[in-house]
C-alpha positions as CSV (number, residue, x, y, z in Angstrom):
1,M,7.0,-19.3,-19.3
2,T,5.1,-16.0,-19.7
3,T,5.4,-12.8,-17.7
4,Q,2.9,-10.2,-16.7
5,T,3.7,-6.6,-16.0
6,E,1.7,-4.2,-13.8
7,T,2.3,-0.5,-13.2
8,V,2.3,0.8,-9.7
9,V,1.1,4.4,-9.3
10,W,2.3,6.1,-6.2
11,H,0.2,8.8,-4.6
12,L,1.5,11.6,-2.4
13,S,-0.1,10.9,1.1
14,S,-0.3,14.6,1.9
15,A,-2.4,15.2,-1.2
16,E,-4.6,12.1,-1.3
17,L,-5.5,9.2,1.0
18,P,-6.8,5.8,0.0
19,D,-10.3,4.6,1.0
20,A,-10.3,3.7,4.7
21,G,-9.5,0.0,5.3
22,L,-8.3,-0.6,1.8
23,S,-5.0,-2.6,1.9
24,V,-2.3,-0.6,0.1
25,L,1.5,-0.4,-0.3
26,M,3.0,2.3,2.0
27,S,6.3,4.0,1.5
28,I,7.9,4.7,4.9
29,P,11.3,6.4,4.3
30,A,12.3,6.2,8.0
31,Y,11.9,2.4,7.8
32,G,13.7,2.4,4.4
33,D,11.2,0.1,2.7
34,V,7.7,-0.5,1.4
35,Y,5.1,-2.2,3.6
36,S,1.5,-3.2,3.3
37,G,-1.1,-1.5,5.5
38,Y,-4.2,0.7,5.4
39,W,-5.5,4.2,6.4
40,D,-7.8,4.3,9.4
41,D,-10.2,7.2,9.1
42,E,-11.4,6.9,12.7
43,E,-7.9,7.1,14.2
44,Q,-6.6,9.4,11.4
45,S,-3.5,7.2,11.1
46,W,-1.8,4.6,9.0
47,V,-1.8,1.0,10.3
48,H,0.4,-2.0,9.3
49,D,-1.6,-5.0,8.0
50,I,-0.6,-6.8,11.2
51,G,-2.5,-4.2,13.2
52,L,0.3,-2.0,14.5
53,K,-0.1,1.7,14.2
54,V,2.6,3.3,11.9
55,K,4.7,5.7,14.0
56,E,6.7,7.2,11.2
57,A,5.6,9.3,8.2
58,V,4.0,7.5,5.3
59,T,5.0,9.7,2.3
60,H,3.4,7.7,-0.5
61,W,0.9,4.9,-1.0
62,A,-0.1,2.7,-4.0
63,E,-2.9,0.3,-4.6
64,M,-1.9,-3.4,-4.3
65,P,-0.9,-5.1,-7.5
66,K,-3.6,-7.4,-8.9
67,G,-1.2,-10.4,-9.1
68,P,-0.9,-13.0,-11.8
69,S,-3.8,-13.6,-14.2
70,D,-5.8,-16.8,-14.0
71,E,-4.0,-18.1,-17.1
72,Q,-0.6,-17.6,-15.4
73,R,-1.7,-19.4,-12.2
74,Q,-2.3,-22.6,-14.1
């Protein structure tokens, strides 16, 4: 069994936003966890991947990990 390591780079939301519509990891301290979602330029707000607007502050975001390589999937 082999393992694969990826580095997650967290960006401060107040300093930098992801491209609109790009699915990212969001750190929401009020919820006490990390969720997937995206930034909506038109609404100027964060949205959960299930379509609900995030009502609390998203302090940091990170690009989604790439996942296992093709070799590991076999």
